[in-house]
N, C-alpha and C positions, 0 to 999 in steps of 0.2 A: 025807810030807805034813807041812806045817808046822803047828805047834801055835799056835792063836790064844788070846790071853788077853783077858778083858773090860777095858774101860777102867777107869781108876782111879776110885774112888768110885762105881762102877756098882752099883746095887741092882736085882737082878732083880725083875721084876714078880711079885707074889703072885697066885697063882690065887685067883679069887673065885668063890664060889658064885653060882649063878644068883639074881638079885634083891638081891645084897649090893652096897652103895655103896662107891666108892673112898675111900681114906683119904689125907688131905693129909700128905705127908711133910715139905715145906718151902715157905714163902712168900717170894718175892723181889720187891721193889718195882721197877717199871720205871724206866729212866733218865730224869730230868726234862729238859724242853726248854730251849733257850737263853734264851728270854724269862723262863721261870719261874725259872731260876737267877739272872738279874740282878735280878729283882723281889725275890727273897729277900735279895739283898745290899743293895738300896736301901731297901726298906721295913722298916727296923729302927729301933728307938727312938733309937739313937744318931744316926741321920741324920734321921729324920722330925721329931723335936722341934726341932733347930736350924733345919731348913727351914721349919717352921711359924712359928717365931719370926721368921725373916727375912722371910717372906711377910707376916706381920702388920705388921712394921716398915715394909716397903716400901709396903704398902697404906696405912698411916698417913701415911707421908711423901707419897705421891701424893695421898691425900685432903686432907692439910693444904695442899699447894701448889695443889690444885684449888680449894680454898676461898679461898686467898689470891689466886691468879691470876684466878679468877672474880669475886672482889670488885673487883679493879682494873679488869677489863674491863667489868663491869656498871656501875661508877661512871662510867667514861668514856662508856658508851653510854646512860646514864640521860638525858643531854641530847644535844644535837647535838655530834658530834665537831668538825665544821666547820660554822659557820652560813653558809648560802649567801648571805644578804643582809648579812652582817657587813662592815664597812669604813667608810671615810670618804667621805661624799657631798658634792657641791657643793650650792649652792642650786638649787631648782627653777627651770625656765625658764618664763616666761610668754609664750604665743603671743598675738599680736594680729592682727586683720584688717587688712590693708594692710601688714603688716611685710615688709620687703625681705629675703627669704631664698629660696634656690633649693631645688628638690626634692632635689638631690644633697646639699646641705649639711644639709638637714633629716633625710634618711635617715642621713647620717653621724653626726648627733647622736643619733639613736635607737640606732644601733649602739653608740655610746659609753655609752649608758645601759643596755646589756646587752639590747637588743631584738633579736629575730631575725624573719625572714620567717615568716609564718603557716604556710606549707607545709613549712618546714624542720624536720627532726628536732632536737629540743632538749628540755630539761627543761620540764615542764608549768608550773612556777612563773614562767617568764620572760615578759616582755612581748612582744607580737607586733605586727607591722605588715604592711599589704598596700598595694602600690602599683598603682593602676589608672588608667592615663592620667595626668591631672593631679590625681588624688585620692589622698591617703594616709590610710588608716584606722589608728588607733592604739588598741590594746587594752592597758591597763596590766597588769603582772604581779601575781601574788598577794602579793608581798612589799611592796606599797605600802600595805598597811593599817596604820594607826596607831591604837591604842586602839579597835579595832573599827570604824573609819570609813575608807572608801576616800578616799585623798587626791587621786587624779587621775582624771579622767573618761575614758570611752571616747569618743573624738572623731574626727570626720572633718575633715581639713584639705584644703580646695579651693584649688589654686593657680591663678593667673591664666594666661592663654595665654602660653606660652613658659616657664612654670615658674620665674619669677624672683621672685615675691612671693605672699603669701597673700591670696587673694580673699575667702575666707570660712571660718567655723568652724561646725560643727554637732555637736550631741550625738549620739553614735553609737547611743544607745538610743532616745531620744525624737525625734530629728531636729530638735530646737529650734535656732534660730539663736543663736550665741554671739558676743559681742564679743571675748572673751579666754578662754584656757584654760591651765591649768598643766600643764607637762610634767614627767615624772619626772626627778629629778636624775641627773647623771652620777656614777659611782663613780670618784673621783679617785685613790684609793689603798686597797688592802687594808691593814688595820691592821698596823702593825709595832711590835714590842716591843723589849726590850733586844737581842734577836738580830737586829733589823733585817731581818725576813722579810716578803716580799710574797707574797700568795696570793690568787688569784681562784678562789673555790670553784665547782665544776661538779658536775653530776650524771652518772650513767652514760649517760643518753640524750643528753647533750651531746657525748659522745665519738663521732667518726665511726668507722665500721667499720674503715677502714684503720688507724686509730691503735690500736684494740683489738688487731687482728691483729699489728701491729708490736711492741707491747709484750709480748704473750704469746709470740710466736715468739722474741723476744730474751731475755726474762727467765724465762718459765715456760710451756712449751708445753702442759703437762697441767693448767694452772690450773683449768680448768672441770671436771676429772675427778677430781682427788685431794681428800683431806680435810685439807689444810693442810700436808702434808709431801710434797715431790716426791722420792721415793727414787731414781728414775732420774736426776734432775738432780744429786743428791748424788753418785751413782756416776760420772756423766759428768764432773763437776767434779773429782773425785778423780783420775780417770785423766788428764785433760787437764792437770792441775796439773804432772804429771811428764813428759808426752810432748810438749807443745807448746813451740815456741820462745818464750822470754820476750818477744820483741818482737812477737809476733803479736797481732792485734786481739782474738783470743779467748783469749789466755793468761791463766791464773790467774783464770778466771771462777768466780763463786760457784755454789753449788748450792742456795742458799736459794730457797724458793718465794716468790711474790708475797705470800702471807699472812705468811710469816716475815719478809720485809723490812718489811712494814707493822708487825708486832708490835715489831720491833727499833726502828723509828723512833718509835713511839707510847709504848712502855712501857720499853724497855731502853736500854742504852748500846752503842756500837759496839765495845766491847773484845773482842778475839779470844780468848775463853776458852771452855773446854768447858762450864763452868757456865752461861754466857750462852747458848750454843747449845742446851743441853738445855732451859733455861727458854723459849727462843724457840720450840722445836718444840712443847713442851707447851702453851704459850699459843696457838699457832697452831691446834692441834686444838680447843681450847676456843672460840676465836673463830669457827671454822667452824660451831659449833653455835649461835652467837648471831645471825649475819648470813648473808644470802644471798651468793652469789658476786658478783652485781652490786654489792651494797653494799660488799663488801670491795674490789672492783676500783676503785670510785669513791673510796673512802677512800685507797687507794694512789695514785691519780692526783692527789689533792689534797695529799698529804703529801710525795711524792718531791722531792728536791733536784735542781735542774736548772741551776745556775750562779749567776753574780753579774751584777748590773746596777746601775751607779751607786752602789755601796756597799751594795746590798741583796741578800739571798739570794732567788733565784727559787724558789718552792715551788709545785709542781703544774703540770700541763699547761695549765690555764687561764691562768696568769700567763706561762708559757713561750711560748705561742702569741702573746700580746700583745707580749712582750719581743723575741722573735726575728723575728717576721713581721708584727707590728702588725695582727693579725686575731683574730677570735674562734675559739675552739678548734673550733667546729662547721664552720668553713670551711677546715680544713687539707686540703691535697692529699696524695697518697700520698708523694711525695718529702719533703715537710715532716714528715709523720708519722714516716717512717723516720728522719729526722735527729733528731727529738726523742727517739724511742725509743733511738737509739744513744747519745745524750748521757747516759743514765741511768748507764751503767757508770762514766764518769769525766768529769764536767761540765767540769772545767778542761782536761783533755787534749783533749777534743773540742769545745772552745769554737769555734764557727764564725767568730767575729769575729777571734780571735787565731790560730787554726790552721785555716784554711779547707781546706787540702789534706788534713790528717788527718781533719777532720770529714767531708769528702766521701767519703774511703775508708771510713770507718766507716758512713756512710749506705748506701753501695753494698753493704757486707757485710751489713747488715740486710736490704736488698732481696733479696739473693741467698738469705739464709736463709729469707725469706718464700716465695720461689719454690720452694725445696727442700722446704719443709713443705707446699706446696700451698695456701698462703694467697692467693697471687696467681699469675698465669700468668707464663711466661717472657717473653712479649711485654710485659706490664705492667712487669715488673722492668727489662727493657732500656730501655723508654721512660723510666721514672723515673730510671734511672742516667744517661741522657743529658741530663736536665734540670738546668741550673745552679742552684746555690743562690742565691736572692734574699732577702737579709736586709733587715729594716727598717733604714733609715739611722740611725746614732747622731747625726749632725750634722743640724741643721735641725729636729729634733723639738722640740716646745714644752717646753723646760726639763725634758726627760726624762719627768717624770710630771705635767707641766702646772703643778703648784703644790707642789713639794717643800718649799720654805721655809714655805709656809703650813701644809702637813701637819704639819711638825715643831712649829710653834707651836700648832696645834690639839691635838696630843698633850700639849703642856705644859699647856694649859688643862684638858685632860681630867683631869689629876692633881689639879686644884683642884676639879673637879666631883664626881668619884667617890672614895669612901673606899677602894675596892679596885679597882685597875686591872688585876688579874690576869685578870679575865674580859672584858677589853676586846675580845679577839679574837672574841667572840661577840655583839658589840653593833653596832647601826647608829648611826653618828655623823653627824648631819646638820649640815653647816657652813654658813657664810654666803658663801663665795666664789662669785662669779659667773664661770663659766668663760669666757664671751665677753669679759668685761672683763679676766680674768686673761691671756688670750692677747693682748689688745690691749696690756696693760701690758708683757708680756715682749717683744712686737714693738717697742714704743717704746724700751725700754731697750736692746735689741740694736742697733737702728738708730742711736741716738745714740752709743753707746759705740764702734761701728765708725767713726763720723765723728771722734770725739775721739781714737781711737787714731792716726789720721793726723796730728793736730795734735801729739800727745805723742810721736811716733815717735822723735825725736832724744833725748828724755829718758828714756823708759821703754819696755820691750818691749811689743809689742801684747798685749792681754789682761790687763795689770796693773791698769788703771783699773777701778774697781768702781762700782756704783750700787745704789740701793735705792729702791723705790716702795711706798707703802702708801696705800690708798684706803678710806675709811670712810663709811658712811651716817651722817650727822651726827645724825639723829633717833634711830635705833635702836642705833647703835654697831657695827653689823655691818661686819666687814672684807670688802669685796667684791673686793679684789685685793691681792696682796702679792708683790713680787719682792725677794728678799734678796741677790741677787748675779747675776753674769752667767753663772755655770756651776756648778750644784750638784754636779756630779760632781767638780770640782776643789776646791771649797771649800763645806763645809756651814755656814759661819758665816752666820747670818741677820743681815745688816746693818740690816734694817728693825726688828728687835726687840732685838738684842744689842749693836750697835756704838754706843757712846757717843761722840759727836763734838760739836764746837762748832757750834751752829746759826747763829752769826753774826747778821746783821740780821733773820733770821726771828724772832728773839726780841724785836725792838724794839716790836712792837705791844703787848706787855705793859707796856712803859715808858709808852707813850702812853695806854694804857687807865688806868693808875694816875693819870696826870696828869688825864685827863678826869673821873675819879671825884672830883676835888676839888670838883665841882659839888655833891656831897653831903657831902664832908668837906674843907672849905676850909682845908687846912693845906699850905703857908703862905698860899696864895691860890687863887682859882678860876682854873683853866687851861682854856681852850676851844680849839677848832680854830683860832680866829682870834688866839690869844695870840702876840705877837711875840717872837722871839729873833733874835740877831745871829749870822750864819754867819761866824765868823772863828776863827782859832786861839786856843785857851785852854789854860791850865794850871790843873788843879784840885788843891787841897791836901786830902788825906785823912789826917788825923793828921799823922805826920811824913814823909809820902811825897808827892811830886809826881806827878801823872798828867796826861800830855799826849796825848790821843787826836788822831788826824788823820783828816780826810775821805779818802774813796777818791781816790787819785791826788794827794793833797795840794792839792786845788782848793777854793777858798773864794770865795763871792760878796762877802763882807764887807758884806752888805746885811741889812736886817731881813727875816726870813722868818716866815711863820705856822707854827704847829704842824703844820697839814696839809701844807704844802709841805716841811717838814723830814722828815716820814715819806715823802712821795711821792718825794723825791730822796735819802732814806736818808742824811741828814747826821749823821755820827758825833758831832761836837762838840756839836751842839744836843741830840742824844739823851742824851749824858752830862750836859749841863747840866740837862735836864729831870729825869733820874734823881736828880741831886744835890739838886734843889729839893724833889722829893716824897719824897726819901730812898730809897736803894737797898733798904733793909729792906722798905719797903712794896711796892716793885716785885717783889722776890723772894717775898714772901708771896702776892701775887696769882698769880705763876707757879706756885708750889707748889700753890696751891688749884686751879689748872687742870690739875694732873697732871704738871708738870715736876719733875725731881729737885731736892731741897733741897741747896744747897751747905753745906759745913762752916762757911764764914764768908762773909759778904756783902762783896763788893768792888764799887767803882764800875764797874770794867771789865765786870762781869756785864751791865751795860746794853747792851753790844754783843754779847752772846751768847757769852761765854767759858765759861759753865757748861754742861757737856756734857749731851746728851740723845740719845735715839734717835729716828729718824723716826716710829716709832709713838707715842711720847710726845708729839712735836710735833703729830702729826695729832689725837690725842685732845684736846690743849690747844686746838687751833684750832676744835674743835666748839663751844667756848664762844662764839666769834664767830659761827659759822654759825647757831647756834641761839639767838642774841640773849641770851647770858649764861649758858646752861645747858650745862655740859660733860657729855659722855657717855663712859663708859669703853668701851674696845674689846671686842668679843665675836667669837669665832671659831666657836663652837658654838651652834646654836639648840636642838637636841634630841638626846637619847640614848635609844634604845629597845632592847629585847631583839630577838632574831631573829624573834619572832612579833608584834612591833609594840607592845609594852607600854612606855609612857614610863617611863624611869628618872630622867631629869632634863631640865629645860627652862630653862636659865640665861637671865637677862635682864641687860641693861646697867644699870649704876648711874649715876644722874644727880645732879649737885650744882650749885647756883647759884654761879657764879664772879664775875659782875659784873651790874650792873643792866642791864635790856634797853636803856635809853637809851644807856648807855656803849657797849655792844656794837654798837648800831646806828650810832653815830657812828664807831666804829672800822672797821666794815664800809664805811662811806662813804669813809673815808680810804684804805682798802686797795683800793677800787674805782678811786680815782684813781691808785694805784700801778700798776695794770694799764693804765689808759686813757692816762696821760701821764707815768708815772714810770719807775722802774728796771725795771719789768716790761712796758714798752710793746711789747716784741717779741711778746707774746701777741697783740696786735691786728695787728701786722705780719704774723703768720703766717695771718691771715684768720680768727682765732677771734672770733666775734661774740657768744657767750653772755654773759649777765650774771654776772660773777664778780668776786671780790676776791682779793687775794693779796699776798705779800711775797717778794722775793728775799733771799738770804742768801749771803754770801761770807766764809768764814773761811780755813782751809787747804783747805777743800772748797767745793763749790757746792751751794746749796740753793734750792728754791722750794716754798712752801706756798701753795696756793690753794683756793678753795671756792665752792660755790653754797649756797643755803639747805639743801640736802639731801645734798651730797657734798663731802667734804674729801679732798684728795690732797696728799701731801708727797713730794718727790723729793730724794734726796741723791746726789751724785757726788763721789768722792774716792778716795784711795789707802789701803790697809789699814795701811801703815806711817806714815801721817800726813804724807807728803810734800806739799809745796805743789802745789796744782792749777794755780795761776797763771791762773785764769779766774773771771769773775764767775758768780754763780748764774744770771743771765740768759743767759749763753752756754753753760753746761754743763747745768744741771738743767731750766731752763724749757722747752726743746724737748721733752723727754720728757713733762713735765706737759701741754703743749699737745696733743701727739699722743694721749696717753691720754684726756684730758678730751674731746677731739673725739669719739672712739669711744664713750666712756661716755655722753655726753649724746645722741648719736644713738641709742644702744641704749635709753636710759631718758630720754625727753623729760620725764617727770614730775619729774625731779630738777632741772629748770631753774626759773626764776621769779625773783621779787624778794622782798626782805625787807619785811615789813609794818612800817610806821613806828609806833613806840610813841606813845602819847598825850602823853608828856612831852617831845616834841621840837618846837622852833620854828625858823623860818628868818629870816634877816636879810641884807640886802645890805651887804657890808663892802668896805672898801678894803684890798686885800691888802698894801699897803705900810705900813699903820698898824694894821690890825686893828680899826679903828673903823668906824662906820657910813659907808657910802659916800655922797658927795654926787652930785648929779645929773650933774655933768660929770667925775666921777672916771674916769680912763683905766684903772684897775686894779680894776674892780668885779667882785664875785663873790657868788653866793648861797651863804651858809654855813649849816650846821646847828648848833644849840645845844641843850643841855639847857634846858628851860623855865626862864626867869628868869636865865639867864647871858649872854644876848646883850648886846653893848655898847649903851650908852645914848646915847653922844655921837658926833657926826659928826666926820670929819676936817676940819681947817681949815688954810688956808695951803698953800704949796707944800712938797713933800717934798724935803728936802736930799739931794743925791747925795753919799754919803760914799765911794763906790768910788774906787779908785786905778786908774791906767792899767794895763791888762793883766789886771785882775780879771775873773773870770767872773761876770756878773750874770744872775740868773734873770729871763728876760723874762716878760711876762704869758702866762698859759696859752694864750690863743688864738693866740699867736705861736710856740708850741713845736711842732716837727714830730715825727712818729712815725718810727721806723726805716723804711727802704724795705720794701715788701711782699715776702714770700717766696712763691714759687710753690707751690701745693698739691702735695704729694707729693715736694717737693725735700728731699734730705738736706742739712741745713744743717751745714756744717763750721765750727764756731765759730772765728773768726779770732783772731789775736794782734796786739798793737800793734807799731808801728815801734820801732826802737831808740831814737829820740828822741821821747818822747811829745809830740804836737802840742798846741797850746793848744786847749781845747774851744771850739767856735764858740758864738756868742751864742745860736743857736737851741736849744742844750742837747740836740741830738739824741744819743741814746745812741751812744757811739763804736763804729763797726764796725771791730774790730781784726782783724789777721791778714793784712793785705795783704803782698805780697812786698816785701822790702827789697832794693833794687838794690845789687849788689856791683860792685867795680871791674872784674871780668872779664865783666860783663854778665849774670851769673846772678842769681837771686833766692833768698832764703831766708826762712823764717818765724821770727819771734822771739816769745818769750813774756814774761810778767811773773811776778815772784815777790814776794810780800809777806813782809817779814821784821821781826823785833823789833830795833829799833835804839836805841842810846843816843844821844839827840840832842846831847849835849855833845861826843861824840867821833866820831860818825858810824860807829862800829863795831858789829858784831853784839852785841846785848845778852846778858849772862849774869846769873846769879842775884844777883850783887853790885851790879848797877847800880841806883842810887836812882831813876832816871827811865827809863821805857821808852815808846817810841812805835813805832807800826807805820808802815811806809813801803813803797810799791810801786816796784820797780825793773824796768826792761827787763832781760831775761836777758843777762848779760854785763857789766852795769854795777853789779851789786850788790857790796857789800863782802864780803870773805872772812875778814878778821881779826876776832878776838873781843876785846871789851873786857875789863877786869879791874879789881881793886881798886886797882891802882897809879894808875889815872886818876882816882880819886875820894877822894883824901886829904882828911880833915876833914869828910866827909859821913857822915850816919847811914845804915847799911846795914840793911835789913829782910831777915830770912831769906827765901830764895826760896820756901820751902814755905808761907809765910803771907801771900803777896801775889800778885796776878795778874801773870803774865809776858807775856801776849799781849793785844793789842787787835785785834779783828776789824773789818776795813773792811766796806764794803757787800758 
């Protein structure tokens, strides 16, 4: 039997007596668990203390940046981020009973003024309209209140049967009958700063549901569920960054939420750094605590960049809907909404105007994503994909934004009105432009330039010729229309305000006004409208220089002419003679007083309009004639208010007396004759019957300035490089003026009328051949106006000697002069050009109709033009700076000299430096 031994360290139990307790021999602690073992390792002073320090530091950093970021966010949100009513507005429209306007045109105007149908979902601040049969009810929006007062009434517009005119107006609240009512102005442009951004602010309720779905599906599907950061979107973007083909439409997509994108655009820069991304995420969380999801979404939809249009950045879906589809954002269809949502990722790549196929693919991909997300059905997606993209045409739209040149000028004036323009994007700027007249002006310019392009086709490419038009309310100085060029997208140079050009004979009225002012300052003698001058070539000595101006076409009657007839027929030599007699210094002082630029030095050639000016300066100067001696400065802005309608500024035009009312009245009478029987007689030939006065001008360019007692309009036509136009102002600028003024006076009949004759005016019957009182049997009798006390006292006696030579053009009595042949209404007049051999002007003095075809040996015909050049009369060559005598001369194209004169031709003559004397003489 095997012997068993006890285990090592075995202690046998001790027998205990009954009732005796057991004795503890050894205590052993149980083995600690896994969690307790790691807790002991972590919660040690060496680890806890640094961790607490780091936590405190992190909390401090987070707290500090929370304070900083919250301050930036709260500062922005303290006011309106985007002021809904901010922007540049046109002048309000006055409705009148009996006005010729259709229901469709009226509703279209309401839509341009941001009105929507009453039943349509839109922001509550917008104006509403309701069409019921032939009645349109107009309820103005909440943003029309200025200084606590409603500016526009609730009105019912009743149209006549057929809906082509307004039969009556009634107050929408009281039902009272109204003769007229003011309509809310159009928003012509959202304010643009140095970044040249355009934005039409909208609210969340302005967004159609399909657009909201398209944006969220494309950019942030969980937007309405997360708290500023879309973690799933970040993960998805990270995975797709490395898995998707770089050429795919969804390649390299970002993971930022809509809130993060908004924060980046409002507060941060687009630099791709980790620091910016962390700040973006933190600020997004903070912003989510300040605003509702709808408010954040609306801000995003107003801030997002969506492409370029005519040199401007398109910001927000309100502006994008107008730019791409020419409609309000509330009217977007599903395919249109998908296209705009797809543009967000890359506006230049998906530009539908430049990359239509790529944009269509992108739109279809957005529609497919919407269907996959359950936002729309598969049937809706398929139908939308099959819909072709219909974009708003870029051609034929009224100057892109209707009045871009005027908007630029208004912003320039804003800098003179406000001390700080940085907050201008939150202001309402009410301007003076009448959009009906603005569109009429643009149409007139476009029509005439298209006709002139045909005439100039052999000399210059189509589209090279430019024009400018500016129209002012003579009494208030308000600019009611302004066109600065034919295409703002190609050239932003505003020729109405910034292009200094020689106005030519448009300047002559200031010479004659200075002469008539001798009635009050008889130096050297009193000159009246009946004062006689001889129309013949003359050379004037000015210091050590000879100056020999020439009439247009080198034609002279060599007969006595009255001062009135000299202006009516724009005789250059007589004008210079008058300026020399009254002194050119006095003439230029009057012109400067009227607002025209002051020359560095006065030259006799300035009498013919060689001192440069802009069309706007000329228009302002002509208000001195229209308002009987009082000149009005131009004004583009009537009022500036905050977003809630508190007036910040209300600028007014400045007025100053330029000449006595009697002198201005006589000048207006003279310029009426210019239109009725003179160089501007084509105004009447075009069927224009209103009582107007004006003056043509021809330098290297074509001009026409005309006015009524309340409206002044100046038109300029020419080339930017100063090339010779080769046409008179009557052929180039006058048709634009006539078309515009016809539309303007039809729209505003209150601007018509006649000038009230001042008390200091008297009349007398004169003989136009002598300037003396006419006898009973005088064949050249005319009633003339005079400043009281300056009418002639003696009568003509004896026969009048005929000093004309055979072949001279003699001005016949006015009743024998014929007007140009009438022009059919609506006809596009192509200004003609003269024959190669200028014909002798007929005795009837009919303004020459140029541009007839010149028969060629092969039986074909061609058009020829004229060119007016500076000529040295002693050599017949093109004048240069060293020529002591310079004359202007008009040549048929092809017969002009091409060689230049030089000092070798003028030995022994004193030469005046070219920079200190006039080099050009402007004909009519």
